[in-house]
N, C-alpha and C positions, 0 to 999 in steps of 0.2 A: 310703435302703437299704442294709441290709446285705450283705456278700458272699455269705451264703449265697442271699438273694433275688437278687442278680446273677446269681449261678451258674445259678439256676433258670431265670431270665429268657434267660440267654445259651443254655441248653440247648433251652428252648422256640423261640426264634427260628431256633437253627440245624436243629432238626428241622423246623420250616415252610420254610425255605429248600431244604434237602434234598428234602422232597415237591416244592415247586415245581419244582426242577431235573428230578427224575425225570419229573413231568408232562409237563413241555417236552420231554424225551427222547422219550418216549412218542409226543407228538404228531408230533415230527419223524420219528421212525420210521414211523409210519402214512403219512405224504407221502411217504417214499422207497420204502415197500413197493408204493405205486402203480406205481410206474416198474417193477416185475418182474411185473405181472399184466397179462394180455391178456383183455379183455372180447370177448364175440360178441354184440353188440347195435348196434343203428342209432347211428349218430354222433350226438352231442348237442353244442349250442353250448359247454357247460361241462363240467367234470369234479366231480361231486358226491360231497361227503364229508357224511354225516348223523350227526349224533352223539346218541344216545337216554339221555336222562335224565342229564344231567349240566349244571352251570354252569361247566364248564372252558373259559374263553374262550382258552386257549391256540391251540386249533384255529382260531380266526377270526384271532388275531394273527399267529401263526406260518405257515399255509397260505394263508388267501385270498389270491389274486391271483398265487399262486405258479403255476406251470404243470405239467401231466401229459400226455405226449403231444400237446402245441402247445395244449392246452386249459387255461384259466383254472380254477383250484379256486375252487367255490363251496361254502361250508360251511353247513349248515343246521341248526338245534337242533330236536328235537321231545323232548317228554316222554310222548309214546303213540305205540305203533309203529302204530296205524290212521292215524296223520298222516303216515306216510312216503310220499312221491312217488317218482318214478324217483330212483335213486341209484347210483352204483357202488360205494360203501364205505357201509357201516353200521358204526360205532364203538359198541358196546354197553358202557355203564359199569357198574361195581359195583354201582351201584343197581338194576339189573334183573337181577341174578343169578335171582333166583325165578322170573322170567317167561321163561327162555331157550328152553323148548319152544314157548310161543306166539308168541315172535317168530319163530322158525324156520320155524314154519308159515305165519305171515304173509308171509314173503319167499320161499317155495320157488319155485322156477322163475323168479325174477326177476332173475337174474344178477348178484346184489348180493354182493360180497365181504364177511364179518362179521369183523370184528377185535374184540380185548378183552382186557382185563387179568386177566379173572374166572380165579379158580384153576379149573384142571379144563374150560376153555372149549373146546378143541379136542377134548377127549374126549366132550364132552356135546352135540357137534354143532354148534359153530363152527368157523370155518376157518383163521384166525390168533390165536394167543395170544401177546400179550408176557407176560413175566415175568423175575423177576431171579434170577440164582445167581449167588454169590460177587462181588456187587455190580456184575455186568454184565447189562443188557437182552439178553435171548434171546427166539427165536421158537419157537414150536412150531407145526406146520402140518399140517392133517388133509387131506392130498391127497384123500381120498375125497370128502369134501365139499366140496372146490374142483372137482373133476370133476363132481360131480353138479350143480353150478350153470352148467356150461358154462363155465367159466373156465381159463385156464392160468397157471402160475407158471413163470417161468424157473428152469432148472437152477440157475443163481448164486445165488439165494436159497434153493432147496431144501437146497443143499449146506452152507449156514451154519445151517441150522435142524433143529429134531428133529422126524422125522416120526412122528406118532401115529395111532392109531386109535380111532373112537367106542366108547365104553363101551356095550353094548347090555344 
């Protein structure tokens, strides 16, 4: 292998590693966000995080078995919103960006917190959007959508987030 090929390979590996780190960080943030949200629904045995349309196994490896409000986290992967059972959090992957309105319609009034890293997610009807700015992971929260689902977010999380309104 020549030096040019080695440098290209090194860049590719570095980029893959950087994306993995960012994915792991997003998953860890999802787990932390749960501790700042209050759900108004009957108690369940597990705290459920459903992941829509992704093969990202970091959710299972980093979160499953950890606890939220003394309940163990259970991670469920689904490929279709019609397969959604009762859940506390729905993480919507980039692969679902074209179907947001039908996803929001399917979970309306189900007291499920929606989180995604889809561009414009909070303005398009989602609740919490993860995004990167200046190489830092940030949050955008659509408070009116959170309230509409009968959820409450602690002020300490709201203070470190950008609050947005939905584009109509």
